[in-house]
C-alpha positions in Angstrom: 0.0 0.0 0.0 2.9 2.4 0.8 4.4 1.7 -2.6 1.1 2.6 -4.3 0.6 5.7 -2.3 4.1 6.9 -3.2 3.3 6.2 -6.9 0.2 8.3 -6.6 2.2 11.0 -4.9 4.8 11.1 -7.7 2.0 11.2 -10.3 0.4 14.1 -8.5 3.8 15.9 -8.3 3.9 15.5 -12.1 0.4 16.9 -12.3 1.6 20.0 -10.3 4.6 20.4 -12.5 2.4 20.4 -15.6 -0.4 22.6 -14.2 1.3 25.5 -12.6 1.9 27.5 -15.8 -1.8 27.0 -16.8 -3.0 28.5 -13.5 -1.2 31.7 -14.5 -2.1 31.6 -18.2 -5.6 29.9 -18.3 -6.4 30.8 -21.9 -3.3 29.3 -23.6 -3.4 27.0 -26.6 -4.3 26.7 -30.3 -5.8 23.2 -30.8 -7.5 23.8 -27.4 -10.3 25.8 -28.9 -11.0 23.3 -31.7 -11.7 20.6 -29.2 -13.7 22.9 -27.0 -15.8 23.8 -30.0 -16.5 20.1 -30.9 -17.3 19.5 -27.2 -19.8 22.3 -27.3 -21.4 20.8 -30.5 -21.8 17.5 -28.6 -23.5 19.2 -25.7 -25.9 21.1 -28.0 -26.8 18.2 -30.3 -26.2 15.2 -28.1 -23.8 13.5 -30.6 -20.5 13.9 -32.3 -21.1 16.4 -35.2 -20.7 15.5 -38.8 -19.8 19.1 -39.6 -19.7 22.5 -38.0 -20.7 24.8 -40.9 -21.7 27.6 -38.5 -18.1 28.0 -37.4 -15.9 27.1 -40.4 -15.9 28.9 -43.7 -14.7 25.6 -45.3 -16.8 22.9 -43.6 -16.9 19.3 -44.5 -17.1 15.9 -42.7 -15.3 16.1 -39.3 -12.6 13.4 -39.4 -10.8 13.8 -36.1 -11.6 10.9 -33.7 -14.2 11.7 -31.0 -12.5 10.5 -27.8 -11.2 13.9 -26.5 -14.2 16.0 -27.6 -16.5 13.5 -25.8 -14.4 13.8 -22.6 -14.5 17.6 -22.8 -18.2 17.6 -23.4 -18.7 16.1 -19.9 -17.8 19.4 -18.4 -19.8 22.6 -18.7 -18.8 25.2 -21.3 -18.1 27.7 -18.6 -15.8 25.3 -16.6 -14.1 24.1 -19.7 -13.3 27.5 -21.1 -11.5 28.5 -17.9 -10.0 25.1 -16.8 -9.2 23.2 -20.0 -5.5 23.4 -19.0 -6.2 20.8 -16.3 -7.4 18.0 -18.7 -4.1 17.0 -20.3 -2.3 16.9 -17.0 -5.1 14.8 -15.6 -4.6 12.2 -18.4 -0.9 12.3 -17.6 -1.6 11.2 -14.0 -3.0 8.0 -15.4 0.0 7.7 -17.7 2.4 8.1 -14.8 0.6 5.4 -12.8 0.8 3.1 -15.9 4.5 3.9 -16.2 4.8 2.9 -12.5 3.3 -0.5 -13.4 5.6 -0.9 -16.4 8.7 0.1 -14.4 7.7 -2.4 -11.7 7.2 -5.2 -14.3 10.6 -4.3 -15.9 12.6 -4.2 -12.7 10.6 -6.5 -10.5 10.7 -4.0 -7.7 8.5 -1.0 -6.6 11.5 1.3 -6.6 11.9 0.6 -10.3 8.4 1.8 -10.9 9.0 4.9 -8.8 12.2 5.7 -10.7 10.5 5.2 -14.0 7.8 7.7 -12.9 10.4 10.3 -11.9 12.3 9.8 -15.2 9.0 10.1 -17.1 8.0 13.2 -15.2 11.3 14.8 -16.1 11.2 14.0 -19.8 11.0 17.5 -21.3 8.4 16.7 -24.0 5.9 15.3 -21.4 5.0 18.5 -19.5 5.4 20.7 -22.5 2.8 18.6 -24.5 0.5 18.5 -21.5 0.5 22.3 -21.3 -2.1 22.4 -24.1 -5.4 20.7 -24.5 -4.6 18.6 -27.5 -4.8 15.0 -28.7 -1.1 14.2 -27.9 -1.4 13.6 -24.2 -4.5 11.4 -24.2 -3.2 9.9 -27.5 0.1 9.0 -25.7 -1.8 7.5 -22.8 -4.1 5.3 -24.9 -1.1 4.4 -27.1 0.7 3.2 -24.0 -2.2 1.0 -23.0 -2.6 -0.3 -26.5 1.0 -1.2 -26.9 1.1 -2.9 -23.5 -2.0 -4.9 -24.3 -0.6 -6.0 -27.6 2.7 -7.0 -25.9 0.7 -8.9 -23.3 -0.7 -11.1 -26.0 2.7 -11.5 -27.7 4.2 -12.6 -24.3 1.3 -14.7 -23.1 -0.9 -15.6 -26.0 -4.4 -16.7 -25.0 -7.9 -15.6 -25.7 -8.0 -13.0 -22.8 -4.8 -11.2 -23.8 -6.0 -11.3 -27.4 -9.2 -9.6 -26.5 -7.3 -7.1 -24.4 -5.0 -6.3 -27.3 -7.9 -5.9 -29.7 -9.6 -3.6 -27.2 -6.5 -1.5 -26.8 -6.1 -1.0 -30.6 -9.8 -0.3 -31.0 -9.8 2.4 -28.3 -6.7 4.0 -29.9 -8.4 4.2 -33.3 -11.0 6.5 -31.7 -8.4 8.6 -29.9 -5.6 9.8 -32.1 -4.8 9.2 -35.8 -1.1 9.8 -35.5 -0.9 7.4 -32.5 -2.4 4.6 -34.6 0.2 5.3 -37.3 3.1 5.1 -34.8 1.6 1.9 -33.3 1.5 0.3 -36.8 5.1 1.2 -37.7 6.2 0.2 -34.2 4.6 -3.2 -34.4 6.2 -3.8 -37.8 9.5 -3.2 -36.0 8.6 -5.8 -33.3 7.5 -8.2 -36.0 10.9 -8.0 -37.8 12.9 -8.3 -34.6 10.9 -11.1 -33.0 9.9 -12.9 -36.2 6.3 -13.4 -35.2 3.0 -12.3 -36.7 1.3 -11.9 -33.4 1.7 -8.2 -33.2 0.2 -7.4 -36.6 -2.5 -10.0 -36.1 -3.8 -8.2 -33.0 -3.5 -4.8 -34.7 -5.3 -5.9 -37.8 -8.2 -7.5 -35.9 -8.4 -4.4 -33.7 -8.7 -2.1 -36.7 -11.3 -4.4 -38.4 -13.3 -4.5 -35.2 -13.3 -0.7 -35.0 -14.6 -0.6 -38.6 -17.3 -3.3 -38.4 -18.5 -2.9 -34.8 -19.0 0.9 -35.2 -20.6 1.0 -38.7 -17.4 2.1 -40.5 -16.8 5.2 -38.4 -13.0 4.5 -38.3 -12.9 4.6 -42.1 -13.6 8.4 -41.9 -10.7 8.9 -39.5 -8.4 6.7 -41.5 -9.3 8.6 -44.7 -8.5 11.8 -42.8 -5.1 10.5 -41.8 -4.3 9.3 -45.3 -5.3 12.6 -46.8 -3.1 14.5 -44.4 -0.1 12.2 -45.2 -0.7 12.9 -49.0 -1.1 16.6 -48.3 2.3 16.8 -46.5 3.9 14.6 -49.1 3.5 17.5 -51.5 3.7 20.4 -49.0 6.3 19.3 -46.4 8.8 21.8 -47.8 6.4 24.5 -46.5 5.8 22.9 -43.1 7.9 25.5 -41.3 7.2 28.4 -43.6 6.2 31.8 -42.4 2.8 32.2 -44.1 3.7 35.5 -45.6 7.5 35.7 -45.7 8.2 32.1 -46.9 10.6 29.4 -45.6 13.1 30.2 -42.9 16.9 30.3 -43.4 19.8 30.7 -41.1 19.7 34.4 -41.9 15.9 34.8 -42.0 14.6 33.1 -38.9 10.9 32.4 -38.2 9.1 34.8 -35.9 7.7 31.8 -33.9 10.0 30.3 -31.3 8.6 26.8 -31.6 9.1 26.9 -35.4 12.7 27.9 -34.8 13.2 24.8 -32.6 11.5 22.6 -35.2 13.8 24.0 -37.8 16.8 23.1 -35.7 15.5 19.5 -35.3 15.2 19.3 -39.1 18.8 20.5 -39.6 20.5 18.5 -36.7 19.4 14.9 -37.1 20.1 13.2 -33.7 21.1 15.6 -30.9 17.7 17.3 -30.5 16.0 13.9 -30.2 18.0 13.3 -27.0 16.7 16.6 -25.7 13.1 15.4 -26.5 13.6 12.1 -24.6 17.1 11.9 -23.0 16.2 8.7 -21.2 16.1 6.8 -24.5 19.9 6.7 -24.4 19.7 4.1 -21.5 17.9 1.7 -23.9 21.0 1.7 -26.1 23.2 1.4 -23.0 21.2 -1.7 -22.1 21.8 -3.3 -25.4 25.5 -2.9 -24.9 25.5 -4.6 -21.4 27.3 -8.0 -21.4 24.5 -9.5 -19.5 21.6 -8.0 -21.5 20.5 -11.4 -22.6 20.3 -12.6 -19.0 18.4 -9.5 -18.0 15.9 -9.9 -20.8 15.5 -13.6 -20.0 14.8 -12.8 -16.4 12.3 -10.0 -17.3 10.6 -10.2 -20.7 9.1 -6.7 -20.0 12.6 -5.3 -19.8 13.3 -6.6 -23.3 10.0 -5.1 -24.4 10.8 -1.7 -23.0 14.3 -1.6 -24.5 13.1 -2.7 -28.0 10.1 -0.3 -27.8 12.5 2.6 -27.1 15.0 1.7 -29.7 12.4 0.9 -32.4 10.7 4.3 -32.0 14.0 6.1 -31.8 15.2 4.6 -35.0 11.8 5.3 -36.7 12.1 8.9 -35.4 15.5 9.3 -37.1 14.2 7.6 -40.3 11.1 9.8 -40.5 13.1 13.0 -39.8 15.0 12.5 -43.1 14.0 14.9 -45.9 12.1 12.4 -48.1 10.3 10.6 -45.2 9.3 13.6 -43.1 5.7 13.7 -44.5 5.0 10.4 -42.6 5.2 12.3 -39.3 8.1 14.4 -38.1 10.6 12.2 -36.4 10.5 13.7 -32.9 6.8 12.8 -32.7 7.7 9.1 -32.7 9.9 9.6 -29.6 7.0 11.0 -27.7 5.3 7.6 -27.8 8.3 5.9 -26.2 8.6 8.2 -23.1 7.1 5.6 -20.7 9.1 2.7 -22.1 12.4 4.7 -22.1 11.8 5.7 -18.5 11.2 2.1 -17.5 14.3 0.9 -19.3 16.3 3.7 -17.8 15.1 2.7 -14.3 16.3 -0.9 -14.8 19.8 0.2 -16.0 20.1 2.8 -13.2 19.2 0.2 -10.5 21.7 -2.2 -12.0 24.5 0.4 -12.0 23.6 1.5 -8.4 24.0 -2.1 -7.2 27.4 -2.6 -8.9 30.4 -1.3 -6.9 32.6 -1.4 -10.0 30.5 1.3 -11.7 32.0 4.7 -11.5 30.4 7.3 -9.2 29.9 9.7 -12.1 27.9 7.1 -14.0 25.7 6.5 -10.9 25.2 10.2 -10.5 24.4 10.8 -14.2 20.6 10.2 -14.0 20.3 12.8 -11.3 22.5 15.3 -13.2 20.4 14.6 -16.4 17.2 14.9 -14.3 18.2 18.3 -12.9 19.1 19.5 -16.4 15.7 18.3 -17.7 13.9 20.1 -14.9 15.7 23.3 -15.8 14.8 22.9 -19.5 11.2 22.2 -18.6 10.9 25.3 -16.4 12.6 27.5 -19.0 10.2 26.4 -21.8 7.2 26.6 -19.5 8.0 30.2 -18.8 8.9 31.0 -22.4 6.2 29.1 -24.2 3.3 29.0 -21.8 3.4 31.7 -19.1 4.8 34.4 -21.3 3.3 33.6 -24.7 0.7 36.1 -25.7 0.8 35.0 -29.3 -0.8 31.6 -28.4 -3.1 32.9 -25.7 -6.4 34.7 -25.4 -5.1 37.9 -23.8 -7.0 41.1 -22.7 -6.1 42.6 -26.1 -7.6 39.7 -28.0 -10.7 39.8 -25.8 -11.1 43.4 -26.8 -10.8 42.4 -30.5 -13.4 39.7 -30.0 -15.8 42.2 -28.3 -15.3 44.5 -31.3 -16.1 41.7 -33.8 -19.1 40.4 -31.8 -20.6 43.9 -32.0 -20.5 43.9 -35.8 -24.0 44.2 -37.2 -23.7 41.5 -39.9 -22.1 38.1 -40.2 -18.3 38.2 -39.6 -16.2 36.1 -42.1 -12.7 36.5 -40.9 -9.2 35.3 -41.8 -6.4 35.5 -39.2 -2.7 36.2 -39.7 -1.1 34.2 -38.1 -3.5 31.3 -39.1 -3.1 29.9 -35.6 -5.3 32.7 -34.1 -8.3 31.4 -36.0 -9.2 28.5 -33.6 -9.6 30.9 -30.7 -11.4 33.5 -32.8 -13.9 31.1 -34.3 -14.6 29.6 -30.9 -15.3 32.9 -29.1 -17.0 34.6 -32.1 -20.7 34.7 -31.6 -21.8 36.1 -35.0 -19.6 34.5 -37.7 -17.0 32.1 -38.7 -13.3 31.9 -39.6 -11.3 30.9 -42.6 -10.6 27.4 -41.3 -11.7 23.8 -42.1 -13.0 21.1 -39.8 -11.7 18.3 -41.9 -8.7 17.1 -43.9 -10.4 17.6 -47.3 -10.7 21.3 -46.5 -7.0 21.6 -46.0 -6.6 21.0 -49.7 -9.2 23.7 -50.4 -7.1 26.2 -48.4 -3.7 25.3 -49.9 -3.4 28.8 -51.7 -3.7 30.4 -48.2 -2.0 28.0 -45.9 0.7 26.9 -45.0 2.2 29.4 -47.4 0.3 32.3 -49.1 0.3 31.7 -52.9 -2.3 34.1 -54.1 -3.1 37.8 -53.3 -5.0 38.2 -50.1 -7.6 40.3 -51.9 -8.3 37.3 -54.2 -8.5 35.1 -51.1 -10.9 37.5 -49.5 -13.2 37.6 -52.6 -13.2 33.9 -53.0 -14.4 33.2 -49.4 -16.5 36.4 -49.0 -14.3 37.7 -46.1 -15.5 40.7 -44.2 -12.5 41.0 -41.9 -8.8 40.2 -41.4 -7.3 40.0 -38.0 -3.5 40.7 -38.1 -0.9 40.4 -35.4 1.8 43.0 -36.2 4.2 40.7 -34.3 3.7 38.2 -37.1 3.6 40.5 -40.1 3.6 44.2 -40.6 0.7 45.9 -42.4 3.1 47.2 -44.9 3.9 43.6 -46.0 0.3 43.0 -46.7 -1.5 44.1 -49.9 -5.2 44.0 -49.3 -6.9 46.7 -51.3 -10.5 47.5 -50.2 -9.8 46.7 -46.6 -9.2 49.5 -44.0 -8.2 49.5 -40.3 -11.3 49.4 -38.1 -9.9 48.6 -34.7 -6.5 48.3 -33.0 -5.5 47.0 -29.6 -1.8 46.5 -28.8 -0.3 44.4 -31.7 -3.7 43.3 -33.0 -5.3 45.1 -35.9 -8.7 44.4 -37.4 -9.1 45.2 -41.1 -12.7 45.5 -42.4 -13.9 45.4 -46.0 -14.9 48.9 -47.0 -18.3 48.0 -48.3 -19.0 45.7 -45.3 
């Protein structure tokens, strides 16, 4: 009981580490408002919407899985608007407890589970992803459960573990499209290494069950994922582009700090991956141990954790190469190995701690790395969450929304940067934004995003826009050429342009 209470305490410490920036900046996020909007549609209509034409200028068939919007719809709109920053950290409490169980299974001792939790909590990408209401944290949790359930069948094949594996895969298909893709490629890796079809059998049956048991609903989400893969196959060269100024260079850096980090990851193939998930290095250390075979034989879950970490690390490197990047930027694959890497690291650290022949600096290394990770986490939380007005609904943006909501007719607005549009369309009461609620619509908007290819006035006429919202931190008014639109409102760095005849 004491061991479990300590596991809960560590999970809650992780929750506190993830939540504190959101208690300061409650209206942070981009994807946040898209899921809040879908949750509101579920509350109003009692079901997952097929489309949201009243909010999107380019509507279609919603093809994001429903798990997260359904969870959000259980809360009132008033509560969710103010407290959505608590939801991803709450999911991560469950993931931390699952990592405890995995660490326990890998090491055979409660302390191994607790160490795995601590390493997981101090993985920089974990609290940073949990700072925003998005699919990545719940997707990572359900991915962990799905992978563990498939591995349970591979290790102990019987009807019950088979059903468990199928259930895990099915739940994942209704949670996060990218997580399903990572699971598929990851299981191919396990299949090659272990020379068994068990992994892909469970995956295939799980996918087929999600299709036939739910009247083909998953086919819509699968189509959406395939469409996005095809879209980025032809547009990945503009993935990091400034929408107006074009692609960044060493001399011409992107205005967005996150985009600058992603640009560095693209240019430096391996080192940034270790910053995303530094504990993965212990999986490679484990493979080099003389008694790795004995350790894997004594604990099959240790072997699973090591292979899991290495497979997704290698896939991350592969899919970060220029011609494979459209299949998902490499660092995303590492995010789905955070729990496994933490468990593998716990096993190696405990082995080194018990060996008097191991140098003291090697024994101290995890705590040095952990302290460094904590410093990185706090730096990025302050930089990217607490002090990030560009991705937050600030008093200035509230004033803009009040101005737009007082407009006498229907507002049809485009936002520069495009990322503002999710918040604007959610809080706009009398109009819609130049966005799409589905993957087909992304093709429709290709002349506007991710890189502007046609004059903004032509875009405005095509979609009947009445307004533009421009952040002068993103682009100056002098860089824009929108004849027929004049400044109607300004608050701090936000400028509202209105069509002269509107």
